[in-house]
LOPATOR-370710 format. One record per atom (N, C-alpha, C): residue number from 1; atom name; x, y, z. Coordinates in nm, 2 decimals. Layout:
% residues N
vose i:NUM&at:CA&px:X&py:Y&pz:Z
...
% end
This chain:
% residues 119
vose i:1&at:N&px:-1.83&py:-4.25&pz:-0.47
vose i:1&at:CA&px:-1.95&py:-4.32&pz:-0.45
vose i:1&at:C&px:-2.07&py:-4.24&pz:-0.48
vose i:2&at:N&px:-2.15&py:-4.29&pz:-0.56
vose i:2&at:CA&px:-2.28&py:-4.22&pz:-0.58
vose i:2&at:C&px:-2.41&py:-4.29&pz:-0.53
vose i:3&at:N&px:-2.47&py:-4.21&pz:-0.46
vose i:3&at:CA&px:-2.61&py:-4.27&pz:-0.37
vose i:3&at:C&px:-2.71&py:-4.23&pz:-0.44
vose i:4&at:N&px:-2.80&py:-4.32&pz:-0.49
vose i:4&at:CA&px:-2.93&py:-4.26&pz:-0.54
vose i:4&at:C&px:-3.05&py:-4.32&pz:-0.46
vose i:5&at:N&px:-3.11&py:-4.24&pz:-0.36
vose i:5&at:CA&px:-3.22&py:-4.27&pz:-0.29
vose i:5&at:C&px:-3.32&py:-4.21&pz:-0.34
vose i:6&at:N&px:-3.43&py:-4.28&pz:-0.36
vose i:6&at:CA&px:-3.56&py:-4.24&pz:-0.45
vose i:6&at:C&px:-3.69&py:-4.28&pz:-0.37
vose i:7&at:N&px:-3.79&py:-4.19&pz:-0.36
vose i:7&at:CA&px:-3.92&py:-4.21&pz:-0.30
vose i:7&at:C&px:-3.90&py:-4.20&pz:-0.15
vose i:8&at:N&px:-3.81&py:-4.13&pz:-0.09
vose i:8&at:CA&px:-3.81&py:-4.13&pz:0.06
vose i:8&at:C&px:-3.92&py:-4.03&pz:0.11
vose i:9&at:N&px:-3.92&py:-3.92&pz:0.04
vose i:9&at:CA&px:-4.04&py:-3.82&pz:0.09
vose i:9&at:C&px:-4.03&py:-3.75&pz:-0.04
vose i:10&at:N&px:-4.15&py:-3.75&pz:-0.12
vose i:10&at:CA&px:-4.14&py:-3.69&pz:-0.26
vose i:10&at:C&px:-4.24&py:-3.58&pz:-0.26
vose i:11&at:N&px:-4.19&py:-3.47&pz:-0.31
vose i:11&at:CA&px:-4.29&py:-3.35&pz:-0.35
vose i:11&at:C&px:-4.25&py:-3.30&pz:-0.47
vose i:12&at:N&px:-4.34&py:-3.33&pz:-0.58
vose i:12&at:CA&px:-4.34&py:-3.32&pz:-0.71
vose i:12&at:C&px:-4.42&py:-3.21&pz:-0.76
vose i:13&at:N&px:-4.36&py:-3.10&pz:-0.84
vose i:13&at:CA&px:-4.45&py:-3.00&pz:-0.89
vose i:13&at:C&px:-4.55&py:-3.08&pz:-1.00
vose i:14&at:N&px:-4.68&py:-3.02&pz:-1.00
vose i:14&at:CA&px:-4.78&py:-3.09&pz:-1.08
vose i:14&at:C&px:-4.77&py:-3.02&pz:-1.21
vose i:15&at:N&px:-4.66&py:-3.01&pz:-1.28
vose i:15&at:CA&px:-4.65&py:-2.95&pz:-1.41
vose i:15&at:C&px:-4.64&py:-3.06&pz:-1.50
vose i:16&at:N&px:-4.73&py:-3.04&pz:-1.61
vose i:16&at:CA&px:-4.71&py:-3.15&pz:-1.71
vose i:16&at:C&px:-4.69&py:-3.08&pz:-1.86
vose i:17&at:N&px:-4.60&py:-3.12&pz:-1.93
vose i:17&at:CA&px:-4.57&py:-3.04&pz:-2.04
vose i:17&at:C&px:-4.61&py:-3.14&pz:-2.17
vose i:18&at:N&px:-4.70&py:-3.09&pz:-2.26
vose i:18&at:CA&px:-4.74&py:-3.17&pz:-2.37
vose i:18&at:C&px:-4.71&py:-3.07&pz:-2.49
vose i:19&at:N&px:-4.65&py:-3.13&pz:-2.58
vose i:19&at:CA&px:-4.59&py:-3.05&pz:-2.71
vose i:19&at:C&px:-4.63&py:-3.13&pz:-2.82
vose i:20&at:N&px:-4.62&py:-3.07&pz:-2.94
vose i:20&at:CA&px:-4.65&py:-3.14&pz:-3.07
vose i:20&at:C&px:-4.52&py:-3.19&pz:-3.11
vose i:21&at:N&px:-4.53&py:-3.30&pz:-3.20
vose i:21&at:CA&px:-4.41&py:-3.37&pz:-3.27
vose i:21&at:C&px:-4.31&py:-3.26&pz:-3.32
vose i:22&at:N&px:-4.19&py:-3.28&pz:-3.31
vose i:22&at:CA&px:-4.09&py:-3.19&pz:-3.37
vose i:22&at:C&px:-4.05&py:-3.08&pz:-3.28
vose i:23&at:N&px:-4.11&py:-3.07&pz:-3.15
vose i:23&at:CA&px:-4.06&py:-2.97&pz:-3.05
vose i:23&at:C&px:-3.96&py:-3.03&pz:-2.98
vose i:24&at:N&px:-3.90&py:-2.93&pz:-2.91
vose i:24&at:CA&px:-3.79&py:-2.97&pz:-2.80
vose i:24&at:C&px:-3.84&py:-2.94&pz:-2.67
vose i:25&at:N&px:-3.84&py:-3.02&pz:-2.57
vose i:25&at:CA&px:-3.89&py:-3.00&pz:-2.44
vose i:25&at:C&px:-3.78&py:-3.04&pz:-2.33
vose i:26&at:N&px:-3.78&py:-2.98&pz:-2.21
vose i:26&at:CA&px:-3.70&py:-3.03&pz:-2.12
vose i:26&at:C&px:-3.76&py:-3.08&pz:-2.01
vose i:27&at:N&px:-3.70&py:-3.21&pz:-1.97
vose i:27&at:CA&px:-3.75&py:-3.29&pz:-1.85
vose i:27&at:C&px:-3.66&py:-3.24&pz:-1.74
vose i:28&at:N&px:-3.69&py:-3.21&pz:-1.63
vose i:28&at:CA&px:-3.60&py:-3.17&pz:-1.53
vose i:28&at:C&px:-3.64&py:-3.22&pz:-1.40
vose i:29&at:N&px:-3.54&py:-3.25&pz:-1.31
vose i:29&at:CA&px:-3.57&py:-3.31&pz:-1.18
vose i:29&at:C&px:-3.47&py:-3.24&pz:-1.08
vose i:30&at:N&px:-3.49&py:-3.21&pz:-0.96
vose i:30&at:CA&px:-3.39&py:-3.17&pz:-0.85
vose i:30&at:C&px:-3.42&py:-3.23&pz:-0.71
vose i:31&at:N&px:-3.31&py:-3.26&pz:-0.63
vose i:31&at:CA&px:-3.33&py:-3.33&pz:-0.50
vose i:31&at:C&px:-3.25&py:-3.24&pz:-0.41
vose i:32&at:N&px:-3.32&py:-3.22&pz:-0.29
vose i:32&at:CA&px:-3.26&py:-3.14&pz:-0.19
vose i:32&at:C&px:-3.25&py:-3.24&pz:-0.08
vose i:33&at:N&px:-3.12&py:-3.25&pz:-0.02
vose i:33&at:CA&px:-3.11&py:-3.32&pz:0.10
vose i:33&at:C&px:-3.19&py:-3.28&pz:0.23
vose i:34&at:N&px:-3.24&py:-3.38&pz:0.30
vose i:34&at:CA&px:-3.32&py:-3.37&pz:0.42
vose i:34&at:C&px:-3.22&py:-3.35&pz:0.53
vose i:35&at:N&px:-3.27&py:-3.33&pz:0.65
vose i:35&at:CA&px:-3.18&py:-3.30&pz:0.79
vose i:35&at:C&px:-3.19&py:-3.43&pz:0.85
vose i:36&at:N&px:-3.27&py:-3.51&pz:0.82
vose i:36&at:CA&px:-3.27&py:-3.66&pz:0.89
vose i:36&at:C&px:-3.20&py:-3.75&pz:0.81
vose i:37&at:N&px:-3.15&py:-3.87&pz:0.87
vose i:37&at:CA&px:-3.10&py:-3.97&pz:0.79
vose i:37&at:C&px:-3.19&py:-4.05&pz:0.71
vose i:38&at:N&px:-3.21&py:-3.99&pz:0.58
vose i:38&at:CA&px:-3.28&py:-4.07&pz:0.47
vose i:38&at:C&px:-3.43&py:-4.05&pz:0.48
vose i:39&at:N&px:-3.48&py:-3.95&pz:0.57
vose i:39&at:CA&px:-3.61&py:-3.93&pz:0.61
vose i:39&at:C&px:-3.69&py:-3.84&pz:0.54
vose i:40&at:N&px:-3.63&py:-3.72&pz:0.50
vose i:40&at:CA&px:-3.70&py:-3.61&pz:0.43
vose i:40&at:C&px:-3.64&py:-3.53&pz:0.33
vose i:41&at:N&px:-3.58&py:-3.62&pz:0.23
vose i:41&at:CA&px:-3.53&py:-3.54&pz:0.10
vose i:41&at:C&px:-3.65&py:-3.51&pz:0.03
vose i:42&at:N&px:-3.62&py:-3.37&pz:-0.03
vose i:42&at:CA&px:-3.72&py:-3.31&pz:-0.11
vose i:42&at:C&px:-3.68&py:-3.33&pz:-0.27
vose i:43&at:N&px:-3.79&py:-3.39&pz:-0.35
vose i:43&at:CA&px:-3.78&py:-3.39&pz:-0.49
vose i:43&at:C&px:-3.87&py:-3.28&pz:-0.56
vose i:44&at:N&px:-3.83&py:-3.23&pz:-0.67
vose i:44&at:CA&px:-3.91&py:-3.15&pz:-0.76
vose i:44&at:C&px:-3.88&py:-3.17&pz:-0.89
vose i:45&at:N&px:-3.97&py:-3.13&pz:-0.98
vose i:45&at:CA&px:-3.96&py:-3.16&pz:-1.12
vose i:45&at:C&px:-4.08&py:-3.15&pz:-1.20
vose i:46&at:N&px:-4.07&py:-3.19&pz:-1.33
vose i:46&at:CA&px:-4.19&py:-3.16&pz:-1.41
vose i:46&at:C&px:-4.22&py:-3.31&pz:-1.48
vose i:47&at:N&px:-4.33&py:-3.32&pz:-1.53
vose i:47&at:CA&px:-4.39&py:-3.44&pz:-1.60
vose i:47&at:C&px:-4.38&py:-3.40&pz:-1.74
vose i:48&at:N&px:-4.32&py:-3.49&pz:-1.84
vose i:48&at:CA&px:-4.34&py:-3.46&pz:-1.98
vose i:48&at:C&px:-4.42&py:-3.58&pz:-2.03
vose i:49&at:N&px:-4.54&py:-3.55&pz:-2.12
vose i:49&at:CA&px:-4.59&py:-3.63&pz:-2.19
vose i:49&at:C&px:-4.54&py:-3.66&pz:-2.32
vose i:50&at:N&px:-4.51&py:-3.79&pz:-2.37
vose i:50&at:CA&px:-4.46&py:-3.81&pz:-2.50
vose i:50&at:C&px:-4.56&py:-3.88&pz:-2.58
vose i:51&at:N&px:-4.62&py:-3.82&pz:-2.68
vose i:51&at:CA&px:-4.72&py:-3.87&pz:-2.76
vose i:51&at:C&px:-4.69&py:-3.99&pz:-2.84
vose i:52&at:N&px:-4.57&py:-3.99&pz:-2.91
vose i:52&at:CA&px:-4.52&py:-4.08&pz:-3.00
vose i:52&at:C&px:-4.39&py:-4.14&pz:-2.94
vose i:53&at:N&px:-4.28&py:-4.08&pz:-2.96
vose i:53&at:CA&px:-4.16&py:-4.10&pz:-2.91
vose i:53&at:C&px:-4.07&py:-3.96&pz:-2.88
vose i:54&at:N&px:-3.96&py:-3.99&pz:-2.81
vose i:54&at:CA&px:-3.87&py:-3.85&pz:-2.78
vose i:54&at:C&px:-3.73&py:-3.92&pz:-2.79
vose i:55&at:N&px:-3.64&py:-3.84&pz:-2.85
vose i:55&at:CA&px:-3.50&py:-3.88&pz:-2.86
vose i:55&at:C&px:-3.44&py:-3.78&pz:-2.75
vose i:56&at:N&px:-3.34&py:-3.83&pz:-2.68
vose i:56&at:CA&px:-3.27&py:-3.76&pz:-2.58
vose i:56&at:C&px:-3.16&py:-3.69&pz:-2.66
vose i:57&at:N&px:-3.16&py:-3.55&pz:-2.64
vose i:57&at:CA&px:-3.06&py:-3.47&pz:-2.71
vose i:57&at:C&px:-2.94&py:-3.44&pz:-2.62
vose i:58&at:N&px:-2.95&py:-3.39&pz:-2.49
vose i:58&at:CA&px:-2.86&py:-3.34&pz:-2.42
vose i:58&at:C&px:-2.90&py:-3.36&pz:-2.27
vose i:59&at:N&px:-2.80&py:-3.39&pz:-2.17
vose i:59&at:CA&px:-2.82&py:-3.38&pz:-2.03
vose i:59&at:C&px:-2.71&py:-3.29&pz:-1.97
vose i:60&at:N&px:-2.77&py:-3.22&pz:-1.87
vose i:60&at:CA&px:-2.70&py:-3.11&pz:-1.80
vose i:60&at:C&px:-2.75&py:-3.12&pz:-1.66
vose i:61&at:N&px:-2.66&py:-3.07&pz:-1.58
vose i:61&at:CA&px:-2.68&py:-3.05&pz:-1.45
vose i:61&at:C&px:-2.57&py:-3.08&pz:-1.33
vose i:62&at:N&px:-2.61&py:-3.10&pz:-1.20
vose i:62&at:CA&px:-2.51&py:-3.12&pz:-1.11
vose i:62&at:C&px:-2.53&py:-3.24&pz:-1.05
vose i:63&at:N&px:-2.62&py:-3.33&pz:-1.10
vose i:63&at:CA&px:-2.65&py:-3.46&pz:-1.04
vose i:63&at:C&px:-2.54&py:-3.56&pz:-1.11
vose i:64&at:N&px:-2.49&py:-3.64&pz:-1.02
vose i:64&at:CA&px:-2.39&py:-3.74&pz:-1.08
vose i:64&at:C&px:-2.45&py:-3.86&pz:-1.12
vose i:65&at:N&px:-2.58&py:-3.89&pz:-1.09
vose i:65&at:CA&px:-2.67&py:-4.00&pz:-1.13
vose i:65&at:C&px:-2.82&py:-3.94&pz:-1.14
vose i:66&at:N&px:-2.89&py:-4.01&pz:-1.23
vose i:66&at:CA&px:-3.02&py:-3.99&pz:-1.24
vose i:66&at:C&px:-3.09&py:-4.11&pz:-1.31
vose i:67&at:N&px:-3.23&py:-4.10&pz:-1.30
vose i:67&at:CA&px:-3.32&py:-4.18&pz:-1.35
vose i:67&at:C&px:-3.43&py:-4.13&pz:-1.41
vose i:68&at:N&px:-3.47&py:-4.17&pz:-1.52
vose i:68&at:CA&px:-3.58&py:-4.13&pz:-1.58
vose i:68&at:C&px:-3.69&py:-4.25&pz:-1.56
vose i:69&at:N&px:-3.81&py:-4.20&pz:-1.49
vose i:69&at:CA&px:-3.91&py:-4.29&pz:-1.46
vose i:69&at:C&px:-4.03&py:-4.27&pz:-1.54
vose i:70&at:N&px:-4.09&py:-4.39&pz:-1.58
vose i:70&at:CA&px:-4.22&py:-4.36&pz:-1.65
vose i:70&at:C&px:-4.33&py:-4.36&pz:-1.55
vose i:71&at:N&px:-4.42&py:-4.26&pz:-1.54
vose i:71&at:CA&px:-4.52&py:-4.25&pz:-1.44
vose i:71&at:C&px:-4.60&py:-4.37&pz:-1.43
vose i:72&at:N&px:-4.62&py:-4.43&pz:-1.30
vose i:72&at:CA&px:-4.68&py:-4.54&pz:-1.29
vose i:72&at:C&px:-4.60&py:-4.67&pz:-1.28
vose i:73&at:N&px:-4.46&py:-4.63&pz:-1.30
vose i:73&at:CA&px:-4.36&py:-4.74&pz:-1.29
vose i:73&at:C&px:-4.29&py:-4.78&pz:-1.16
vose i:74&at:N&px:-4.24&py:-4.88&pz:-1.14
vose i:74&at:CA&px:-4.19&py:-4.90&pz:-0.99
vose i:74&at:C&px:-4.03&py:-4.90&pz:-0.99
vose i:75&at:N&px:-3.96&py:-4.87&pz:-1.10
vose i:75&at:CA&px:-3.82&py:-4.86&pz:-1.11
vose i:75&at:C&px:-3.78&py:-4.76&pz:-1.21
vose i:76&at:N&px:-3.67&py:-4.73&pz:-1.21
vose i:76&at:CA&px:-3.61&py:-4.63&pz:-1.31
vose i:76&at:C&px:-3.63&py:-4.69&pz:-1.47
vose i:77&at:N&px:-3.66&py:-4.63&pz:-1.55
vose i:77&at:CA&px:-3.70&py:-4.68&pz:-1.68
vose i:77&at:C&px:-3.55&py:-4.67&pz:-1.76
vose i:78&at:N&px:-3.49&py:-4.56&pz:-1.74
vose i:78&at:CA&px:-3.37&py:-4.53&pz:-1.80
vose i:78&at:C&px:-3.27&py:-4.44&pz:-1.70
vose i:79&at:N&px:-3.15&py:-4.51&pz:-1.66
vose i:79&at:CA&px:-3.08&py:-4.44&pz:-1.57
vose i:79&at:C&px:-2.93&py:-4.39&pz:-1.63
vose i:80&at:N&px:-2.88&py:-4.28&pz:-1.60
vose i:80&at:CA&px:-2.74&py:-4.24&pz:-1.64
vose i:80&at:C&px:-2.67&py:-4.18&pz:-1.53
vose i:81&at:N&px:-2.55&py:-4.13&pz:-1.60
vose i:81&at:CA&px:-2.46&py:-4.04&pz:-1.49
vose i:81&at:C&px:-2.34&py:-4.10&pz:-1.50
vose i:82&at:N&px:-2.25&py:-4.06&pz:-1.40
vose i:82&at:CA&px:-2.10&py:-4.10&pz:-1.40
vose i:82&at:C&px:-2.09&py:-4.26&pz:-1.37
vose i:83&at:N&px:-2.00&py:-4.31&pz:-1.47
vose i:83&at:CA&px:-1.99&py:-4.45&pz:-1.46
vose i:83&at:C&px:-2.10&py:-4.53&pz:-1.53
vose i:84&at:N&px:-2.19&py:-4.46&pz:-1.59
vose i:84&at:CA&px:-2.29&py:-4.53&pz:-1.68
vose i:84&at:C&px:-2.28&py:-4.50&pz:-1.83
vose i:85&at:N&px:-2.34&py:-4.59&pz:-1.90
vose i:85&at:CA&px:-2.35&py:-4.54&pz:-2.04
vose i:85&at:C&px:-2.42&py:-4.42&pz:-2.06
vose i:86&at:N&px:-2.38&py:-4.34&pz:-2.17
vose i:86&at:CA&px:-2.46&py:-4.23&pz:-2.20
vose i:86&at:C&px:-2.59&py:-4.26&pz:-2.25
vose i:87&at:N&px:-2.69&py:-4.18&pz:-2.21
vose i:87&at:CA&px:-2.83&py:-4.19&pz:-2.25
vose i:87&at:C&px:-2.86&py:-4.11&pz:-2.38
vose i:88&at:N&px:-2.76&py:-4.02&pz:-2.42
vose i:88&at:CA&px:-2.79&py:-3.94&pz:-2.53
vose i:88&at:C&px:-2.80&py:-4.01&pz:-2.66
vose i:89&at:N&px:-2.91&py:-3.99&pz:-2.72
vose i:89&at:CA&px:-2.94&py:-4.06&pz:-2.85
vose i:89&at:C&px:-3.05&py:-4.17&pz:-2.82
vose i:90&at:N&px:-3.07&py:-4.20&pz:-2.71
vose i:90&at:CA&px:-3.17&py:-4.31&pz:-2.66
vose i:90&at:C&px:-3.32&py:-4.25&pz:-2.69
vose i:91&at:N&px:-3.40&py:-4.34&pz:-2.70
vose i:91&at:CA&px:-3.53&py:-4.30&pz:-2.73
vose i:91&at:C&px:-3.64&py:-4.33&pz:-2.63
vose i:92&at:N&px:-3.72&py:-4.26&pz:-2.58
vose i:92&at:CA&px:-3.83&py:-4.28&pz:-2.49
vose i:92&at:C&px:-3.97&py:-4.31&pz:-2.57
vose i:93&at:N&px:-4.02&py:-4.43&pz:-2.56
vose i:93&at:CA&px:-4.15&py:-4.45&pz:-2.61
vose i:93&at:C&px:-4.26&py:-4.37&pz:-2.56
vose i:94&at:N&px:-4.38&py:-4.36&pz:-2.62
vose i:94&at:CA&px:-4.50&py:-4.30&pz:-2.58
vose i:94&at:C&px:-4.51&py:-4.34&pz:-2.44
vose i:95&at:N&px:-4.56&py:-4.21&pz:-2.36
vose i:95&at:CA&px:-4.58&py:-4.24&pz:-2.22
vose i:95&at:C&px:-4.55&py:-4.11&pz:-2.14
vose i:96&at:N&px:-4.58&py:-4.10&pz:-2.00
vose i:96&at:CA&px:-4.56&py:-3.99&pz:-1.92
vose i:96&at:C&px:-4.42&py:-4.01&pz:-1.84
vose i:97&at:N&px:-4.33&py:-3.91&pz:-1.82
vose i:97&at:CA&px:-4.21&py:-3.93&pz:-1.77
vose i:97&at:C&px:-4.19&py:-3.81&pz:-1.67
vose i:98&at:N&px:-4.10&py:-3.87&pz:-1.57
vose i:98&at:CA&px:-4.04&py:-3.76&pz:-1.47
vose i:98&at:C&px:-3.88&py:-3.81&pz:-1.45
vose i:99&at:N&px:-3.81&py:-3.72&pz:-1.41
vose i:99&at:CA&px:-3.65&py:-3.77&pz:-1.37
vose i:99&at:C&px:-3.63&py:-3.74&pz:-1.23
vose i:100&at:N&px:-3.55&py:-3.83&pz:-1.17
vose i:100&at:CA&px:-3.51&py:-3.80&pz:-1.06
vose i:100&at:C&px:-3.34&py:-3.78&pz:-1.05
vose i:101&at:N&px:-3.31&py:-3.69&pz:-0.97
vose i:101&at:CA&px:-3.17&py:-3.65&pz:-0.96
vose i:101&at:C&px:-3.13&py:-3.73&pz:-0.82
vose i:102&at:N&px:-2.99&py:-3.80&pz:-0.85
vose i:102&at:CA&px:-2.95&py:-3.85&pz:-0.73
vose i:102&at:C&px:-2.85&py:-3.77&pz:-0.66
vose i:103&at:N&px:-2.83&py:-3.77&pz:-0.54
vose i:103&at:CA&px:-2.74&py:-3.70&pz:-0.44
vose i:103&at:C&px:-2.63&py:-3.77&pz:-0.45
vose i:104&at:N&px:-2.50&py:-3.72&pz:-0.47
vose i:104&at:CA&px:-2.38&py:-3.79&pz:-0.43
vose i:104&at:C&px:-2.33&py:-3.74&pz:-0.28
vose i:105&at:N&px:-2.24&py:-3.81&pz:-0.24
vose i:105&at:CA&px:-2.19&py:-3.78&pz:-0.09
vose i:105&at:C&px:-2.12&py:-3.65&pz:-0.09
vose i:106&at:N&px:-2.18&py:-3.58&pz:-0.01
vose i:106&at:CA&px:-2.14&py:-3.43&pz:0.02
vose i:106&at:C&px:-2.22&py:-3.33&pz:-0.05
vose i:107&at:N&px:-2.33&py:-3.36&pz:-0.13
vose i:107&at:CA&px:-2.41&py:-3.29&pz:-0.19
vose i:107&at:C&px:-2.53&py:-3.25&pz:-0.12
vose i:108&at:N&px:-2.57&py:-3.13&pz:-0.11
vose i:108&at:CA&px:-2.70&py:-3.09&pz:-0.04
vose i:108&at:C&px:-2.80&py:-3.07&pz:-0.15
vose i:109&at:N&px:-2.77&py:-3.04&pz:-0.26
vose i:109&at:CA&px:-2.88&py:-3.05&pz:-0.39
vose i:109&at:C&px:-2.82&py:-3.10&pz:-0.50
vose i:110&at:N&px:-2.89&py:-3.15&pz:-0.60
vose i:110&at:CA&px:-2.85&py:-3.19&pz:-0.72
vose i:110&at:C&px:-2.98&py:-3.17&pz:-0.82
vose i:111&at:N&px:-2.93&py:-3.14&pz:-0.94
vose i:111&at:CA&px:-3.04&py:-3.13&pz:-1.03
vose i:111&at:C&px:-2.98&py:-3.18&pz:-1.18
vose i:112&at:N&px:-3.09&py:-3.22&pz:-1.26
vose i:112&at:CA&px:-3.06&py:-3.25&pz:-1.41
vose i:112&at:C&px:-3.17&py:-3.22&pz:-1.48
vose i:113&at:N&px:-3.12&py:-3.16&pz:-1.60
vose i:113&at:CA&px:-3.20&py:-3.11&pz:-1.71
vose i:113&at:C&px:-3.18&py:-3.21&pz:-1.84
vose i:114&at:N&px:-3.28&py:-3.26&pz:-1.90
vose i:114&at:CA&px:-3.26&py:-3.34&pz:-2.01
vose i:114&at:C&px:-3.35&py:-3.28&pz:-2.14
vose i:115&at:N&px:-3.29&py:-3.27&pz:-2.23
vose i:115&at:CA&px:-3.34&py:-3.21&pz:-2.36
vose i:115&at:C&px:-3.41&py:-3.31&pz:-2.44
vose i:116&at:N&px:-3.52&py:-3.31&pz:-2.47
vose i:116&at:CA&px:-3.58&py:-3.42&pz:-2.56
vose i:116&at:C&px:-3.65&py:-3.37&pz:-2.69
vose i:117&at:N&px:-3.63&py:-3.43&pz:-2.80
vose i:117&at:CA&px:-3.69&py:-3.40&pz:-2.93
vose i:117&at:C&px:-3.81&py:-3.49&pz:-2.94
vose i:118&at:N&px:-3.92&py:-3.43&pz:-2.95
vose i:118&at:CA&px:-4.06&py:-3.51&pz:-2.96
vose i:118&at:C&px:-4.06&py:-3.54&pz:-3.11
vose i:119&at:N&px:-4.09&py:-3.66&pz:-3.12
vose i:119&at:CA&px:-4.12&py:-3.71&pz:-3.27
vose i:119&at:C&px:-4.26&py:-3.73&pz:-3.31
% end
């Protein structure tokens, strides 16, 4: 069973990446379990600014589930992981994005790295 709890307590690195078209950039996120029941999980990651569009080239990491969020959005823009359709080859439209790694039962940390080809 995969459990993805998001926005319990979020600590995000204030790193934004802006690249020119044709560049490859990595969107990454990491979650560390808290000590209380759902009260203090720690999130870390970067923010990627997509000026035109970006194709997802590769997904790596220990997270069994993850969601790419458009900054300012209220739910996952595009989610993937075990038991879900692959997101490789999908396109992100113009916008600012973060990714959240989901913890599976028994995991104390999970991370995901997503390679994007900026158009």
